[in-house]
N, C-alpha and C positions, 0 to 999 in steps of 0.2 A: 340816211346814207349809212351804208354798213362800214365797219371798222377798216376793212381792206381799202375801200374807196377813200376813206378819210386819210389814211396813211399815204396812199398814192398821190392824192391831191396835195397833201402837205409837202411831199418830196418835190413835186413840180413847182409849187409855190416858192419853196426855199431855193431850188435850183435856178429858177428864173431871176429871183431877186439877186442872188450871188453873181450870176452870169452878167446881169446888167449893172452890177456894182451899185445897187440901191441899198441904203441903210435900212435896218429894221425899223428905226424911228420914223423914217419917211413913209414906209409902207403902213405903219401903224396909223399915221395921220391920214393917209389916203383911205384906209379901211375904216376909220372912225373908232378905233380902239386904242388903248394904251399899249406901249411897247411890250410890256410883260405878257399881256393877253395875245398880242400879235405873235409873239414867239411860241406861245402855247399852240396856236393854230399851226405854225410851221412844224411843230413836233408831232402833230396829229393828235394832240391831247384834247382838242375841242372840235366839235362838229361845225361845219361851215354853213353860213346862211347864204342865200342867193345874193343878197345885197353885198355881203363881204366879198364874194368871189367876183361879182360884177365890177366892183370898185377896183379890186386888185388887177383884174384882166385889163381894165381901162388904163391903169398906170403902166402896165407892161406892154401895152399896145398889141395885145393878142385877143383872140376870140375867147369868150368864157368857156367854150367847148374844149379848148386846148388845156385849160386847167382841170376840167371835169374828166376828160377822157385821155389826154395826152396826144390827141390827134387834132389836126387843123382841118376845118371844114373845106371841102373841095368842090362841091356842087354850086353852080352859079345860074343855071336855067330854072331848075325846080328841084324840090326835095320832098320826098314822101316819108313820113314816119308812121308806120303801121301801129294800130291800137296796141298799147302797152309796151311799145318799143322805144319810147323816148328816154333820154338819159335822165335817170331819177336822182333827185336831190332832196334830202330831208332838211327842213328848216326848223328853227325853234318852235316850240309848242306842238311838235310832231306833225306840222304841215308837210306834205310831200309835194314836190314840184316835178312834173315830168316835162322836160324840154321837148317842144314839138317841131323844132327846126334845126337841130344841132349839126346837120350835115351841110347846111346852106352857107356859103361863104359871103361875107360882106353884108350880113343882116343889118337892117335899120331898126329892127324890132326883135324882142326876145319873147316868143309865145310859150306859155306854160299851161298845162292842165294841172290845177291845184286841188288837193284834197285837204280840207281842214276838219280835224276831228271835233266833235262836240265834247267839251269839258264842262261837266256840271259845276255851276257856280262861277264860271269865268266871267260872265256878264256882270257879276257883282264887284269885280275888281277893275282897275284901270287897264285898258288895252295896251299891251307893249307896242311901242312905236319904233319905226326906223325911217330912214330917208335915203334917197339916191337921186342923182341927177336924171332929168328926163321927165317923161309923162307916163301914165299907166292907165290902162282900161281893164276893168274886171267885169265879166259877164257871168251871172249866176245861172248854172245849169241845173243844180239840185240843192235843195235845202235853203237855209237862211244864213246871211252873213251880216254881223254888226261891224260897221266900219267907223273908224275915227280918222278924219283927215283934218289936220291943223285944229283940233279941238271940236270939230263939227261931227256929231255922231248921228248915224242913221242906220236903219236895218234894211237890207236888200233881200228880195225873194226871187224865186225862179223867174228868169226872163228879164230881170232888172240889170241895168248897166250903170257903172260909175266910171267917170273919166276924170283924172286929176293930175296936178303937178306933183310928181313923186319926190320932188325936192322938199316938199312940206312933210313934217312928221306925220306918218300914217301907220295904221295897223288894223287888223281885223280878227274876228273870232267867229266861229260857228255858234249859232244860237237856235233856240226852238227845239232842243232835245234830240237833234240828229246832226250828222256830219254835213258839211257843205262842199259841193264840188263846183269849181268855177274856172273859167278861162281867163288867164291874166296875160295881157300883152304889155310888155315894158318897152316903151319907145325911147331910143337913145336920144340924148340932146343933140341939137344941130351943131355941127362943127363950125367954128368961126374962122 
């Protein structure tokens, strides 16, 4: 995510929190970070992860697109996102996430085209993990992806799919000497 986008998202994040009279401590807990780190996000000093934004949007009761773009989705019959036109978000480890349905209102899933760079030696270190409510499906389009879901590690290749409870700690890295491109569909938890 470029610095301008980061600053704009930070302003929207802070503005919504203050408007809704939610403490920074509560938002930090929702986002899964300490309060000091959360406030760094609000200042635009840290780049946002998809999980962080998804969790914050859930607490605010807004679509994640509102945080990313400042606009609320309006389409309800169908939505087309042309190649390369999805809202782009960069996540830790230089993963880029291109949202594929940002204009559709009331989504029950968040589809992303994800590009994971190959980082030499990454497979020799623990895979960074995150978690968010719901379920997720990842379908490998190109390359190889090593995944860790709740301590279970496997490598996926082109055409492979993994479906899992995203509330479990999970993470992934590109392996095999080349980047990996995959379709990730994050399914929201059922409302009770």
